GUPA-104414 format. One record per residue (C-alpha): residue in one letter; residue number from 1; x, y, z. Coordinates in Angstrom, 3 decimals, padded with zeros to 6 digits. Layout:
BEGIN
<seke "a", NUM, <X, Y, Z>>;
...
***
This chain:
BEGIN
<seke "m", 1, <000.073, -000.130, 000.124>>;
<seke "n", 2, <001.333, 003.360, -001.019>>;
<seke "d", 3, <001.335, 006.500, 001.034>>;
<seke "d", 4, <-001.346, 007.893, -000.889>>;
<seke "v", 5, <-003.890, 005.041, -000.614>>;
<seke "r", 6, <-002.949, 004.917, 002.920>>;
<seke "n", 7, <-003.552, 008.423, 003.658>>;
<seke "l", 8, <-007.127, 008.068, 001.769>>;
<seke "v", 9, <-008.003, 005.097, 004.089>>;
<seke "l", 10, <-006.924, 006.943, 007.087>>;
<seke "g", 11, <-008.881, 010.038, 006.024>>;
<seke "v", 12, <-012.109, 007.803, 005.263>>;
<seke "v", 13, <-011.718, 006.308, 008.984>>;
<seke "a", 14, <-011.228, 009.411, 010.603>>;
<seke "a", 15, <-014.411, 011.066, 008.762>>;
<seke "g", 16, <-016.142, 008.002, 009.720>>;
<seke "i", 17, <-015.116, 008.346, 013.474>>;
<seke "s", 18, <-015.910, 012.212, 013.665>>;
<seke "a", 19, <-019.376, 011.544, 011.958>>;
<seke "a", 20, <-020.057, 008.645, 014.407>>;
<seke "f", 21, <-019.018, 010.776, 017.803>>;
<seke "g", 22, <-021.468, 013.605, 016.074>>;
<seke "w", 23, <-024.185, 011.385, 015.856>>;
<seke "l", 24, <-023.896, 010.360, 019.220>>;
<seke "a", 25, <-023.437, 013.671, 020.680>>;
<seke "r", 26, <-026.477, 014.663, 018.826>>;
<seke "t", 27, <-028.448, 011.984, 019.873>>;
<seke "y", 28, <-027.405, 012.403, 023.727>>;
<seke "l", 29, <-028.399, 015.858, 023.449>>;
<seke "w", 30, <-031.726, 015.117, 021.922>>;
<seke "k", 31, <-032.434, 012.350, 024.459>>;
<seke "r", 32, <-031.438, 014.848, 027.480>>;
<seke "k", 33, <-033.656, 017.411, 025.816>>;
<seke "l", 34, <-036.635, 015.098, 025.473>>;
<seke "r", 35, <-036.086, 013.860, 029.111>>;
<seke "r", 36, <-036.405, 017.328, 030.449>>;
<seke "k", 37, <-039.363, 018.134, 028.383>>;
<seke "q", 38, <-041.195, 014.764, 029.576>>;
<seke "a", 39, <-040.179, 015.819, 033.061>>;
<seke "f", 40, <-041.729, 019.146, 033.092>>;
<seke "f", 41, <-044.907, 017.733, 031.250>>;
<seke "g", 42, <-045.243, 014.730, 033.663>>;
<seke "l", 43, <-045.326, 012.507, 030.488>>;
<seke "p", 44, <-042.756, 009.761, 030.501>>;
<seke "d", 45, <-042.652, 007.197, 027.691>>;
<seke "n", 46, <-045.973, 005.490, 026.691>>;
<seke "s", 47, <-047.578, 007.313, 029.606>>;
<seke "e", 48, <-051.385, 008.376, 029.579>>;
<seke "s", 49, <-052.803, 011.939, 029.753>>;
<seke "l", 50, <-056.144, 013.420, 030.048>>;
<seke "l", 51, <-057.377, 016.383, 027.808>>;
<seke "v", 52, <-060.434, 017.792, 029.430>>;
<seke "v", 53, <-062.536, 019.397, 026.613>>;
<seke "n", 54, <-065.073, 022.586, 027.586>>;
<seke "r", 55, <-068.490, 023.375, 025.622>>;
<seke "d", 56, <-068.707, 026.481, 023.611>>;
<seke "a", 57, <-070.048, 029.030, 026.009>>;
<seke "g", 58, <-071.964, 030.772, 023.385>>;
<seke "s", 59, <-073.803, 028.118, 022.056>>;
<seke "p", 60, <-076.868, 026.024, 023.726>>;
<seke "d", 61, <-075.611, 022.917, 022.255>>;
<seke "l", 62, <-072.673, 020.749, 023.743>>;
<seke "t", 63, <-070.211, 021.907, 021.101>>;
<seke "v", 64, <-066.628, 022.863, 021.401>>;
<seke "h", 65, <-065.713, 026.256, 020.311>>;
<seke "r", 66, <-063.038, 025.975, 016.983>>;
<seke "y", 67, <-060.518, 027.927, 019.016>>;
<seke "d", 68, <-060.690, 025.454, 021.744>>;
<seke "v", 69, <-060.192, 022.673, 019.027>>;
<seke "f", 70, <-056.944, 024.494, 017.754>>;
<seke "a", 71, <-055.853, 024.322, 021.763>>;
<seke "l", 72, <-056.482, 020.726, 021.881>>;
<seke "l", 73, <-054.430, 019.980, 018.610>>;
<seke "e", 74, <-051.442, 021.960, 019.883>>;
<seke "l", 75, <-051.644, 020.114, 023.069>>;
<seke "s", 76, <-051.862, 016.587, 021.080>>;
<seke "a", 77, <-048.688, 017.763, 019.284>>;
<seke "l", 78, <-046.806, 018.350, 022.501>>;
<seke "i", 79, <-048.049, 014.776, 024.050>>;
<seke "k", 80, <-047.197, 013.149, 020.923>>;
<seke "d", 81, <-043.662, 014.542, 021.063>>;
<seke "c", 82, <-043.058, 013.514, 024.645>>;
<seke "g", 83, <-043.950, 009.723, 023.413>>;
<seke "a", 84, <-047.346, 009.759, 025.331>>;
<seke "h", 85, <-050.900, 009.156, 024.895>>;
<seke "a", 86, <-053.893, 011.375, 025.375>>;
<seke "e", 87, <-057.437, 010.456, 026.107>>;
<seke "v", 88, <-059.955, 013.300, 025.308>>;
<seke "i", 89, <-062.872, 013.832, 027.488>>;
<seke "t", 90, <-065.624, 016.138, 027.810>>;
<seke "q", 91, <-065.686, 018.542, 031.263>>;
<seke "d", 92, <-069.005, 016.809, 032.516>>;
<seke "a", 93, <-067.400, 013.513, 032.209>>;
<seke "a", 94, <-064.287, 013.836, 034.152>>;
<seke "r", 95, <-065.070, 011.729, 037.416>>;
<seke "q", 96, <-061.183, 011.229, 038.643>>;
<seke "g", 97, <-058.662, 013.246, 040.957>>;
<seke "f", 98, <-055.515, 014.651, 040.010>>;
<seke "g", 99, <-051.876, 013.334, 040.396>>;
<seke "e", 100, <-052.145, 009.903, 038.602>>;
<seke "r", 101, <-052.096, 011.049, 035.110>>;
<seke "t", 102, <-050.777, 014.422, 033.537>>;
<seke "e", 103, <-054.084, 016.881, 032.908>>;
<seke "f", 104, <-054.597, 019.458, 030.442>>;
<seke "c", 105, <-057.754, 021.689, 031.135>>;
<seke "v", 106, <-059.062, 024.055, 028.714>>;
<seke "g", 107, <-061.626, 026.743, 029.184>>;
<seke "g", 108, <-062.854, 028.991, 031.917>>;
<seke "p", 109, <-065.066, 028.034, 034.951>>;
<seke "g", 110, <-068.368, 029.028, 033.316>>;
<seke "s", 111, <-067.982, 026.385, 030.466>>;
<seke "n", 112, <-065.725, 023.889, 032.173>>;
<seke "r", 113, <-066.901, 022.673, 035.465>>;
<seke "r", 114, <-063.734, 020.680, 036.167>>;
<seke "m", 115, <-062.019, 024.068, 035.588>>;
<seke "a", 116, <-064.002, 025.361, 038.304>>;
<seke "a", 117, <-063.331, 022.633, 040.621>>;
<seke "h", 118, <-059.411, 022.866, 040.184>>;
<seke "m", 119, <-059.626, 026.549, 040.641>>;
<seke "l", 120, <-061.870, 026.086, 044.010>>;
<seke "a", 121, <-059.481, 023.367, 045.321>>;
<seke "m", 122, <-056.031, 025.149, 044.314>>;
<seke "l", 123, <-056.461, 028.867, 043.373>>;
<seke "p", 124, <-058.516, 030.069, 046.193>>;
<seke "g", 125, <-057.334, 033.736, 045.338>>;
<seke "v", 126, <-058.716, 033.783, 042.014>>;
<seke "r", 127, <-062.577, 034.773, 040.947>>;
<seke "v", 128, <-064.013, 034.895, 037.507>>;
<seke "n", 129, <-067.114, 036.929, 037.039>>;
<seke "t", 130, <-069.346, 034.199, 035.116>>;
<seke "d", 131, <-072.423, 036.524, 035.024>>;
<seke "p", 132, <-074.086, 036.221, 031.711>>;
<seke "d", 133, <-075.455, 039.789, 031.823>>;
<seke "p", 134, <-073.285, 042.338, 029.888>>;
<seke "g", 135, <-071.147, 044.719, 031.755>>;
<seke "p", 136, <-067.643, 046.217, 032.238>>;
<seke "d", 137, <-066.789, 043.256, 034.767>>;
<seke "r", 138, <-068.095, 040.494, 032.530>>;
<seke "l", 139, <-065.810, 037.689, 032.531>>;
<seke "a", 140, <-063.064, 039.994, 034.637>>;
<seke "f", 141, <-060.477, 038.173, 036.578>>;
<seke "q", 142, <-059.985, 038.997, 040.182>>;
<seke "i", 143, <-056.658, 037.717, 041.388>>;
<seke "g", 144, <-055.935, 038.942, 044.979>>;
<seke "s", 145, <-056.925, 042.737, 045.005>>;
<seke "e", 146, <-055.996, 043.090, 041.173>>;
<seke "r", 147, <-059.220, 043.061, 038.677>>;
<seke "y", 148, <-058.642, 042.309, 035.272>>;
<seke "r", 149, <-061.479, 043.289, 032.689>>;
<seke "m", 150, <-061.703, 042.250, 029.386>>;
<seke "e", 151, <-062.103, 044.698, 025.923>>;
<seke "a", 152, <-063.072, 041.968, 023.646>>;
<seke "g", 153, <-060.896, 041.660, 020.656>>;
<seke "l", 154, <-058.326, 044.188, 022.084>>;
<seke "t", 155, <-057.297, 043.209, 025.545>>;
<seke "e", 156, <-058.094, 039.848, 027.035>>;
<seke "y", 157, <-056.439, 037.677, 029.752>>;
<seke "v", 158, <-055.705, 034.006, 030.374>>;
<seke "l", 159, <-054.347, 032.189, 033.334>>;
<seke "l", 160, <-051.460, 029.573, 032.596>>;
<seke "a", 161, <-050.992, 027.237, 035.402>>;
<seke "r", 162, <-049.055, 023.908, 036.022>>;
<seke "l", 163, <-050.191, 022.566, 039.675>>;
<seke "t", 164, <-049.298, 019.683, 041.158>>;
<seke "a", 165, <-051.241, 018.324, 044.535>>;
<seke "g", 166, <-048.163, 016.375, 046.099>>;
<seke "e", 167, <-044.630, 016.562, 046.541>>;
<seke "p", 168, <-043.011, 018.258, 043.252>>;
<seke "g", 169, <-041.804, 015.789, 040.943>>;
<seke "l", 170, <-043.837, 012.886, 042.011>>;
<seke "a", 171, <-047.374, 013.515, 041.024>>;
<seke "r", 172, <-048.129, 014.376, 037.633>>;
<seke "p", 173, <-048.882, 017.987, 037.091>>;
<seke "v", 174, <-052.397, 019.657, 036.108>>;
<seke "f", 175, <-052.222, 022.229, 033.418>>;
<seke "l", 176, <-054.903, 024.860, 033.486>>;
<seke "f", 177, <-055.594, 027.248, 030.407>>;
<seke "c", 178, <-058.300, 029.698, 031.873>>;
<seke "g", 179, <-059.093, 032.352, 029.235>>;
<seke "q", 180, <-061.642, 035.043, 029.096>>;
<seke "r", 181, <-062.565, 033.913, 025.654>>;
<seke "a", 182, <-061.591, 030.711, 023.526>>;
<seke "i", 183, <-059.052, 032.221, 021.539>>;
<seke "t", 184, <-057.080, 033.107, 024.419>>;
<seke "n", 185, <-057.217, 029.663, 025.633>>;
<seke "q", 186, <-055.546, 028.744, 022.221>>;
<seke "a", 187, <-053.043, 031.573, 022.742>>;
<seke "a", 188, <-051.985, 030.160, 026.293>>;
<seke "t", 189, <-051.597, 026.678, 024.857>>;
<seke "r", 190, <-049.133, 028.389, 022.069>>;
<seke "y", 191, <-047.468, 030.345, 024.730>>;
<seke "l", 192, <-046.847, 026.958, 026.607>>;
<seke "s", 193, <-045.598, 025.326, 023.506>>;
<seke "r", 194, <-043.055, 028.010, 022.642>>;
<seke "n", 195, <-041.580, 028.859, 026.112>>;
<seke "h", 196, <-042.021, 025.286, 028.011>>;
<seke "e", 197, <-038.034, 025.030, 028.203>>;
<seke "r", 198, <-037.932, 028.553, 029.604>>;
<seke "l", 199, <-040.598, 027.913, 032.111>>;
<seke "a", 200, <-039.053, 024.446, 033.046>>;
<seke "r", 201, <-035.626, 026.162, 033.570>>;
<seke "k", 202, <-037.184, 028.891, 035.955>>;
<seke "h", 203, <-039.963, 026.931, 037.739>>;
<seke "g", 204, <-038.472, 023.102, 037.488>>;
<seke "h", 205, <-041.407, 020.835, 038.889>>;
<seke "n", 206, <-042.886, 023.481, 041.186>>;
<seke "s", 207, <-046.328, 024.851, 040.595>>;
<seke "f", 208, <-046.676, 028.084, 038.910>>;
<seke "v", 209, <-049.456, 030.568, 037.897>>;
<seke "l", 210, <-049.076, 032.936, 034.975>>;
<seke "l", 211, <-051.330, 035.802, 033.870>>;
<seke "l", 212, <-050.919, 036.340, 030.057>>;
<seke "k", 213, <-052.395, 039.061, 028.286>>;
<seke "v", 214, <-053.524, 038.507, 024.451>>;
<seke "v", 215, <-053.147, 041.678, 022.492>>;
<seke "n", 216, <-055.360, 042.632, 019.497>>;
<seke "s", 217, <-056.719, 039.007, 018.938>>;
<seke "q", 218, <-059.172, 040.665, 016.436>>;
<seke "a", 219, <-056.097, 041.647, 014.079>>;
<seke "y", 220, <-053.675, 039.026, 015.421>>;
<seke "g", 221, <-055.226, 036.182, 016.563>>;
<seke "p", 222, <-053.674, 034.153, 019.478>>;
<seke "d", 223, <-050.114, 035.073, 018.437>>;
<seke "v", 224, <-049.341, 038.065, 020.183>>;
<seke "v", 225, <-049.077, 037.274, 024.224>>;
<seke "e", 226, <-047.577, 039.269, 027.022>>;
<seke "l", 227, <-046.548, 038.012, 030.191>>;
<seke "v", 228, <-048.288, 040.119, 032.725>>;
<seke "g", 229, <-046.609, 038.633, 035.571>>;
<seke "d", 230, <-046.302, 035.472, 037.887>>;
<seke "v", 231, <-049.015, 035.756, 040.108>>;
<seke "t", 232, <-048.692, 032.067, 041.807>>;
<seke "r", 233, <-048.575, 033.714, 045.421>>;
<seke "a", 234, <-051.487, 035.889, 044.994>>;
<seke "a", 235, <-053.582, 032.902, 043.324>>;
<seke "q", 236, <-052.729, 030.397, 045.907>>;
<seke "a", 237, <-053.695, 032.440, 048.922>>;
<seke "p", 238, <-057.294, 032.904, 049.886>>;
<seke "l", 239, <-059.237, 036.088, 049.045>>;
<seke "p", 240, <-059.868, 038.139, 052.183>>;
<seke "t", 241, <-063.702, 038.150, 053.066>>;
<seke "p", 242, <-065.635, 041.359, 052.691>>;
<seke "a", 243, <-065.443, 042.100, 056.403>>;
<seke "a", 244, <-061.593, 041.555, 056.468>>;
<seke "a", 245, <-061.516, 043.837, 053.218>>;
<seke "r", 246, <-063.448, 046.760, 054.857>>;
<seke "n", 247, <-061.631, 046.811, 058.024>>;
<seke "s", 248, <-058.251, 046.784, 056.217>>;
<seke "h", 249, <-059.505, 049.601, 054.168>>;
<seke "r", 250, <-060.601, 051.442, 057.210>>;
<seke "a", 251, <-057.174, 050.848, 058.969>>;
<seke "s", 252, <-055.474, 052.237, 056.075>>;
***
């Protein structure tokens, strides 16, 4: 074997080794990224999850708003990426506790009784005005002492929450997408899909509640979303009773 042939063979071998190491490194990084994603969502390989569907609050029939359908499709893609499976059930058919399976619950408490139960149990500091009569406070959020009113199509709010009922990292989480309108539910699922890595780095396996503002949905749909703030502490603290609020106001 002359020098030229030997150099060619050595070059091919070196290129093969380099390609193999590159493939192994990419595979390792991909698997590590997948494991972190699975841990954040509580969705290990072949696990089961629950998608709880609300009904269209503006329809007398038991139908699902098209924006909520879009939200479910985006969540289904996340679940599939984790190698898990989803069962879709309606809000009035959910008859189980939480912690055994990861749950994604879509819709406000006025159209989703499962959402109402979760908020009562885990977010005592949040109230949603579900009064059907028109008025400035219709569908307004009260979080602690703050109130967030909706301007339909211009300024709308949605709560995005990751909640665990047991020790962090052990119980499967419940994800809540509680919006003032159906389009804001989709905006929250899209925000979660785009930002789950950052949220996982910041919050780990702990519970959190974020208030998001959907800007000019009549022009931009669910795409323009601003983070108003992390309202976890206020959302998980019981609201003061009217008497306590009056006493506090008098004292101030």
